[in-house]
Each structure stands twice: as structure tokens, then as C-alpha cells.
C-alpha positions as CSV (number, residue, x, y, z in Angstrom):
1,M,50.0,-5.8,-28.7
2,R,52.4,-8.7,-29.5
3,A,51.1,-8.8,-33.1
4,L,52.5,-5.3,-33.7
5,L,56.0,-5.8,-32.3
6,R,58.3,-8.8,-32.1
7,D,58.5,-10.5,-28.7
8,N,62.1,-9.4,-28.3
9,D,61.4,-5.8,-29.3
10,R,61.5,-4.5,-25.7
11,I,63.6,-1.9,-24.0
12,T,65.1,-1.5,-20.6
13,P,64.2,1.3,-18.1
14,F,67.6,2.9,-18.9
15,E,66.8,2.9,-22.6
16,L,63.4,4.5,-21.9
17,A,65.1,7.3,-19.9
18,V,67.6,8.0,-22.7
19,L,64.8,8.0,-25.3
20,M,62.8,10.5,-23.2
21,V,65.8,12.9,-22.9
22,I,66.8,12.7,-26.6
23,V,63.3,13.0,-28.0
24,T,62.3,15.9,-25.7
25,L,65.4,18.0,-26.3
26,E,65.2,18.2,-30.2
27,M,64.4,21.9,-31.0
28,G,63.8,22.9,-27.4
29,V,67.5,23.2,-26.6
30,T,67.6,26.2,-29.1
31,T,64.3,27.8,-28.4
32,F,63.5,27.2,-24.7
33,P,65.4,30.4,-23.5
34,R,63.3,32.7,-25.7
35,T,59.9,31.0,-25.0
36,M,60.5,30.9,-21.3
37,T,61.8,34.5,-21.1
38,E,58.7,35.7,-22.9
39,K,56.6,34.1,-20.1
40,V,58.4,35.4,-16.9
41,G,61.3,37.6,-18.0
42,T,64.5,37.3,-15.9
43,E,63.0,34.5,-13.8
44,S,63.0,32.2,-16.8
45,W,66.1,30.3,-15.6
46,L,64.0,29.2,-12.6
47,I,61.2,27.7,-14.7
48,P,62.9,24.2,-14.7
49,L,62.1,23.9,-10.9
50,P,58.3,24.0,-11.2
51,G,58.6,22.5,-14.7
52,F,60.2,19.4,-13.2
53,L,57.5,19.0,-10.6
54,F,54.6,19.4,-13.0
55,S,56.2,17.0,-15.6
56,L,57.0,14.5,-12.8
57,L,53.3,14.6,-11.8
58,A,52.3,13.9,-15.4
59,V,54.7,11.0,-15.6
60,Y,53.4,9.6,-12.3
61,F,49.8,9.4,-13.6
62,L,51.0,7.9,-16.9
63,V,52.8,5.2,-15.0
64,R,49.8,4.6,-12.7
65,L,47.5,4.2,-15.8
66,S,49.9,1.7,-17.2
67,K,49.7,-0.3,-13.9
68,L,45.9,-0.1,-14.0
69,F,45.9,-1.5,-17.5
70,P,49.0,-3.8,-17.7
71,G,50.1,-4.7,-21.2
72,K,47.9,-2.0,-22.8
73,T,48.8,1.3,-24.4
74,F,46.9,4.6,-24.4
75,V,45.0,3.5,-27.5
76,E,43.4,0.6,-25.7
77,Y,42.8,2.0,-22.2
78,S,41.5,5.3,-23.3
79,Q,38.6,3.5,-25.0
80,E,38.1,1.4,-22.0
81,I,38.0,4.4,-19.7
82,L,36.0,6.9,-21.9
83,G,34.0,4.6,-24.2
84,S,34.8,3.7,-27.8
85,I,33.8,7.0,-29.5
86,I,35.3,9.5,-27.0
87,G,38.3,7.3,-26.5
88,K,39.0,7.1,-30.2
89,L,38.6,10.8,-30.5
90,F,41.3,11.3,-27.8
91,V,43.6,8.8,-29.7
92,I,43.1,10.7,-33.0
93,I,43.9,14.0,-31.3
94,V,47.2,12.5,-29.9
95,I,48.1,10.9,-33.3
96,A,47.5,14.2,-35.1
97,F,49.7,15.9,-32.5
98,W,52.5,13.5,-33.2
99,V,52.2,13.9,-36.9
100,S,52.1,17.7,-36.6
101,T,55.0,17.7,-34.2
102,S,57.1,15.7,-36.7
103,A,56.3,18.2,-39.4
104,R,57.1,21.1,-37.1
105,I,60.5,19.6,-36.1
106,L,61.3,18.9,-39.7
107,R,60.5,22.4,-40.9
108,Q,62.5,24.0,-38.0
109,F,65.4,21.7,-38.7
110,A,65.3,22.6,-42.4
111,D,65.2,26.3,-41.7
112,V,68.3,26.0,-39.5
113,M,70.2,23.9,-41.9
114,K,69.5,26.2,-44.8
115,V,70.7,29.3,-42.9
116,N,73.8,27.7,-41.4
117,L,75.0,24.9,-43.7
118,L,73.0,24.1,-46.8
119,F,72.6,27.6,-48.2
120,R,71.7,26.7,-51.8
121,T,69.7,23.5,-51.1
122,P,65.9,23.8,-51.6
123,I,64.1,23.4,-48.3
124,E,62.0,20.7,-49.7
125,V,65.0,18.6,-50.5
126,I,66.3,19.0,-46.9
127,I,62.9,18.0,-45.4
128,F,62.4,15.0,-47.7
129,S,65.9,13.7,-47.1
130,M,65.7,13.8,-43.3
131,L,62.2,12.4,-43.4
132,L,63.2,9.5,-45.5
133,F,66.2,8.6,-43.3
134,A,64.1,9.0,-40.2
135,A,61.4,6.6,-41.5
136,Y,63.9,3.7,-41.9
137,P,64.6,3.0,-38.2
138,A,60.9,3.7,-37.3
139,R,59.9,0.6,-39.3
140,Y,62.0,-1.7,-37.2
141,G,60.6,-1.0,-33.7
142,I,61.7,0.6,-30.5
143,E,64.7,-1.6,-29.7
144,P,67.0,-0.3,-32.5
145,M,65.7,3.2,-31.9
146,A,66.7,2.9,-28.3
147,R,70.2,1.8,-29.2
148,L,70.5,4.7,-31.6
149,A,69.3,7.1,-28.9
150,I,72.0,5.9,-26.5
151,I,74.7,6.5,-29.1
152,V,73.4,10.0,-29.9
153,A,73.1,10.9,-26.2
154,F,76.6,9.9,-25.3
155,V,78.0,12.0,-28.3
156,T,75.8,15.0,-28.5
157,I,75.1,16.0,-24.8
158,P,78.8,16.1,-23.8
159,V,79.7,18.0,-26.9
160,G,76.9,20.5,-26.5
161,L,77.7,21.2,-22.8
162,F,81.4,21.4,-23.7
163,L,80.7,24.1,-26.3
164,F,78.5,26.0,-23.7
165,A,81.4,26.0,-21.3
166,F,83.2,28.4,-23.7
167,V,80.4,30.9,-23.3
168,I,80.4,31.2,-19.5
169,P,83.2,33.8,-19.4
170,Q,80.9,36.2,-21.3
171,A,78.1,35.7,-18.7
172,K,76.9,38.7,-16.6
173,F,75.0,36.9,-13.8
174,D,73.3,40.1,-12.7
175,N,71.1,39.6,-15.8
176,L,69.5,36.8,-13.8
177,L,68.0,39.3,-11.3
178,P,65.6,40.2,-9.9
179,V,64.1,36.9,-8.7
180,F,60.4,36.5,-7.7
181,A,59.7,40.2,-8.6
182,Q,56.4,39.1,-10.1
183,G,55.5,36.7,-7.4
184,P,55.7,32.8,-7.3
185,L,52.3,32.2,-8.9
186,L,53.4,33.5,-12.3
187,L,56.5,31.2,-12.1
188,L,54.3,28.2,-11.2
189,K,51.9,29.0,-14.1
190,A,54.9,29.2,-16.5
191,G,56.3,26.0,-15.2
192,F,53.0,24.2,-15.9
193,L,52.7,25.7,-19.4
194,S,56.3,24.7,-20.1
195,V,55.3,21.1,-19.8
196,G,53.6,21.5,-23.2
197,S,57.0,22.0,-24.8
198,L,58.2,18.5,-23.6
199,E,56.8,16.5,-26.5
200,G,58.9,13.5,-25.6
201,I,57.1,12.7,-22.3
202,E,54.0,11.4,-24.0
203,L,55.9,8.6,-25.6
204,L,55.1,6.8,-22.3
205,L,51.5,6.6,-23.6
206,V,52.8,3.9,-26.0
207,L,56.1,2.6,-24.7
208,L,55.4,1.6,-21.1
209,P,54.0,-1.9,-21.9
210,F,57.2,-2.7,-23.7
211,I,59.6,-2.1,-20.7
212,T,61.5,-5.1,-19.5
213,Q,61.1,-4.1,-15.9
214,P,57.9,-2.2,-15.5
215,R,58.4,-1.5,-11.8
216,K,61.4,0.7,-12.6
217,S,59.5,2.8,-15.2
218,L,58.7,5.6,-12.7
219,K,62.3,5.7,-11.4
220,A,63.8,5.7,-14.9
221,S,61.4,8.5,-16.1
222,T,62.2,10.6,-13.0
223,W,65.9,10.4,-13.8
224,A,65.2,11.3,-17.4
225,L,63.2,14.4,-16.3
226,A,66.0,15.3,-13.8
227,V,68.6,15.2,-16.6
228,L,66.4,16.9,-19.1
229,W,65.5,19.8,-16.8
230,S,69.1,20.2,-15.6
231,I,70.2,20.6,-19.2
232,I,67.4,23.2,-19.8
233,F,68.4,24.9,-16.5
234,I,72.1,25.3,-17.7
235,V,71.2,26.4,-21.2
236,N,68.6,28.9,-20.0
237,G,70.8,30.3,-17.3
238,V,73.8,30.8,-19.5
239,V,71.9,32.3,-22.4
240,L,70.0,34.8,-20.2
241,A,73.2,35.7,-18.3
242,V,75.0,36.4,-21.6
243,F,72.3,38.2,-23.6
244,G,70.0,39.6,-21.0
245,E,66.2,39.6,-20.9
246,K,65.4,42.0,-23.8
247,E,67.9,40.6,-26.3
248,V,66.9,37.0,-25.6
249,M,63.2,37.7,-26.5
250,Y,64.3,39.0,-29.9
251,L,66.4,36.0,-30.8
252,L,64.6,33.2,-32.7
253,R,66.9,30.5,-31.5
254,P,69.2,31.9,-28.7
255,G,70.5,28.5,-27.9
256,L,72.2,28.5,-31.3
257,T,73.0,32.2,-31.5
258,I,75.0,32.0,-28.3
259,I,77.4,29.5,-29.8
260,Q,78.1,31.9,-32.7
261,T,79.4,34.4,-30.1
262,I,82.3,32.2,-29.0
263,E,85.7,33.7,-29.7
264,L,88.8,31.7,-29.0
265,P,92.4,32.9,-29.4
266,T,93.4,29.6,-31.1
267,L,90.2,28.5,-32.8
268,F,90.6,24.8,-33.7
269,V,87.4,24.8,-35.7
270,E,86.6,27.6,-38.1
271,R,82.9,27.8,-37.2
272,L,81.9,26.3,-33.8
273,S,78.3,26.9,-34.7
274,S,78.6,24.4,-37.5
275,V,79.8,21.8,-35.0
276,Y,76.9,22.7,-32.7
277,V,74.4,22.4,-35.6
278,A,75.9,19.0,-36.6
279,T,75.5,17.9,-33.0
280,W,72.0,19.1,-32.9
281,V,71.1,17.3,-36.1
282,A,71.9,14.1,-34.4
283,L,69.2,14.9,-31.8
284,I,66.6,15.6,-34.5
285,F,67.0,12.2,-36.3
286,P,65.8,9.9,-33.5
287,S,63.1,12.4,-32.5
288,I,61.4,12.3,-35.9
289,S,61.8,8.5,-36.0
290,M,60.2,8.1,-32.6
291,F,57.2,10.3,-33.4
292,L,56.7,8.4,-36.7
293,F,56.8,5.2,-34.7
294,L,54.3,6.4,-32.1
295,A,51.9,7.6,-34.7
296,S,52.1,4.5,-36.9
297,T,51.8,2.1,-33.9
298,S,48.8,4.0,-32.5
299,L,47.1,4.0,-35.9
300,A,47.8,0.3,-36.3
301,K,46.2,-0.4,-32.9
302,L,43.3,1.9,-33.7
303,F,42.4,0.1,-36.9
304,G,43.4,-3.4,-35.7
305,L,46.3,-3.9,-38.1
306,K,48.9,-6.6,-37.3
307,E,52.0,-4.5,-38.2
308,Q,52.8,-0.8,-37.7
309,K,55.6,-0.6,-40.2
310,I,53.2,-0.7,-43.2
311,L,52.0,2.7,-42.1
312,I,55.4,4.4,-41.9
313,Y,55.8,5.4,-45.5
314,P,52.1,6.3,-46.1
315,L,52.5,8.8,-43.2
316,T,55.6,10.4,-44.7
317,P,53.8,12.3,-47.5
318,V,51.4,13.8,-44.9
319,I,54.2,14.9,-42.7
320,F,56.1,16.3,-45.7
321,A,53.1,18.3,-46.9
322,L,52.6,19.8,-43.4
323,A,56.3,20.6,-43.1
324,I,56.4,22.7,-46.3
325,L,53.0,24.3,-45.8
326,P,54.2,27.4,-43.7
327,S,55.4,30.1,-46.0
328,N,57.8,31.7,-43.5
329,V,59.5,31.4,-40.1
330,L,56.8,33.4,-38.4
331,E,54.1,30.9,-39.4
332,V,56.3,28.0,-38.2
333,E,56.6,29.6,-34.8
334,N,52.9,30.3,-34.6
335,I,52.3,26.6,-35.3
336,A,54.9,25.6,-32.7
337,N,53.1,27.8,-30.1
338,F,49.7,26.2,-31.0
339,L,51.2,22.7,-30.6
340,E,52.7,23.7,-27.3
341,Q,49.1,24.5,-26.1
342,I,47.9,21.1,-27.3
343,G,50.9,19.6,-25.5
344,V,49.8,21.2,-22.2
345,F,46.5,19.3,-22.6
346,I,48.0,16.0,-23.7
347,I,50.9,16.0,-21.1
348,G,49.7,18.2,-18.3
349,I,45.9,17.5,-18.1
350,M,45.0,14.3,-19.9
351,P,46.9,11.7,-17.8
352,L,45.3,13.0,-14.5
353,F,41.9,13.2,-16.2
354,L,42.1,9.6,-17.5
355,F,43.3,8.4,-14.1
356,L,40.5,10.1,-12.2
357,I,37.8,8.8,-14.7
358,A,39.2,5.3,-14.5
359,K,39.0,5.4,-10.7
360,I,35.5,6.9,-10.7
361,R,34.2,4.3,-13.2
362,K,36.3,1.5,-11.5
363,K,38.1,0.6,-14.7
364,G,41.3,-1.3,-14.8
365,G,42.9,-3.6,-12.2
366,S,44.5,-3.1,-8.8
367,Y,47.7,-1.2,-8.4
């Protein structure tokens, strides 16, 4: 492990929490209201409650696995638990998921930028530019990326919530009713499935061994989930209250569309949506860098390489090709839905599965 990263390339529990929030938000802040409303209708604003519990359960088992196998990442302990062949298969699935998620984020980012800001710029140029910039910090490890995430968090989250405050006067809170009309089981199911949309949680598969205070990992991760689901709760509730159930389901990115409805008597910015998009771009940058880092680090460990940074730029053409592959927005959304299902397995099922097999086979140390 030390061969791949410098000895001082470690992060604090606080930096881990910030990384989890920033990496997980990315596109979700604009699309969560629609995807959740499609699942449970007017009760979508309640999904963060069971979603928090299920994601906390996943984080708990990820931390427990890290304690069973101190100093090891998912790449090492999955092979120890499941055997070399099956373990490597699991690792390859997760790496492919991270590469595909990077491509999905890039393509959705490029689509939004082309519609809102860069009207005449070819989508390939937008994708290539962002990918190239994101690859640079990924070569230098998690410490600089953590510092970048903190800067991004303290700028983007307050600005985003500030802009949402202007929308509240348009809200009709009777749009949030009825509650529990379809029973609690459907809400619980939707909460479990929503875990698949939180792609940032599985960064714990790789980053936990590099925390300066491992005992605080669970506490830091819990706070990250609380902040994350609180933001989603606010965004979902406001979007649903403003647009209503039927309209939300027909909006591709209601989290962005709602900003475009803001009307101020003395508008100090010509297009608030441009400010929001610029803020959102800052979230995308560290997300792509982190997924590049996770994929390259896992590949380096899988093949026994001394450094992960030599794999960053070889991965970029693969991600670029996957990003430009879809021919339209509908294909991109279909890919996003498929990756969400894979995410349910990786985040919602795999940690518990690995932990149970490790205990049954008596693998790992005491905890």
C-alpha cells in the first residue's frame, strides 16, 4: 500500500467526510428529485429518511471490513475473503463501475454545459477539456484532492442553498401530500434503491486505510451522510413543492430547472441559472478526479504496480470513448439508470456480503 502512495499522503476524518459529500452530490443534486418522484410520487421528499439508514448500514459494514483487514483496501481483502479468482472478478466489476461512472458524469456535465453556457462548443471538446483537467490532481494522490474538496464545499454548498432560498416563496407545500398513501414498504424499498445513486460512498473501499485516525472513520462518515441526505431532503422538498409530482417527473434535471424560475425585482445577476451551473461545475471537477484516482489505484494494486499515477492518462481515452458513445440524452439516462442498479449491489449488498463471508470463513483479525 505504501508503495502506491507517499507516506504523508493521508487524510483526516474531516477531509474524508467532505470528500464523501462532494463526490456523492455531483449530478445527483439536479436529478434526484425526478428519479425519486418516479419511485414513490409525492412521498419522494421522505426518501432521505430510509435512504440515510440504509446508506449508514452500508458504511458501517465497510468500516467493519476495514477493521478486520487493517491497512488493506477492497482490492486486497476481497481476494482474501472470496479467493483470488472471485475476488479479482469483484474488483474488476467495481473498477468498471468507477470508469463508467466517470464517463456518465462527464457526458451529463457536457450536455448541461452545452445547453446553458457553451452553445457552440462541440461536446467532445467539453468532455476532453474537463477530463484532462480532472486527471491532473488525480495523479498526485488523495491529500491534494481532499484540500480541493474542502475549498469546493465551502464555496458551492452555501451558494447553492442560497439560490434555493429564493425559490421557497413559490412553493405550494400541499404538493407534498399525501404521505404514506402507498404504505411504508414502498418507501423503504425506494430508500434502499436510492443508495445506488450515492456513488461517492464506495470511495471507502479504497480510502479507509489512509485515514489518520481510523477510529473516527465511522463517525466522520455518519456526519457526511447526515449532511448529504439533509441537502437532498431540502432540494427534493423544495422542487416537489414548487413543481408538483407530475411536472417533476417530466423534467430531466429539476434541480437546475427550478433555479431558472427565480424572478427577482432587482436582479443582480442576469441569469441565476448560469451562477448555479458554474457552482455545480465546481462539484463535478473533484468527483471525476476521485473516480479516476479510485480506478487507477485499484488497477495498480490488482496488477502489483508501484505507482497508480502512471495509469491515470491511459484511463482517460477509455473514459472519453465511453462518454461520447451515447447518441442522445435518453441513452445517457438509460446508462445512468443501469449504473444505479449496479450501485445498489456495490453499495447496498456487497459490503454486508463480504463481511458475512469473512466471519463465516474466519478471515481477518479481531475487531
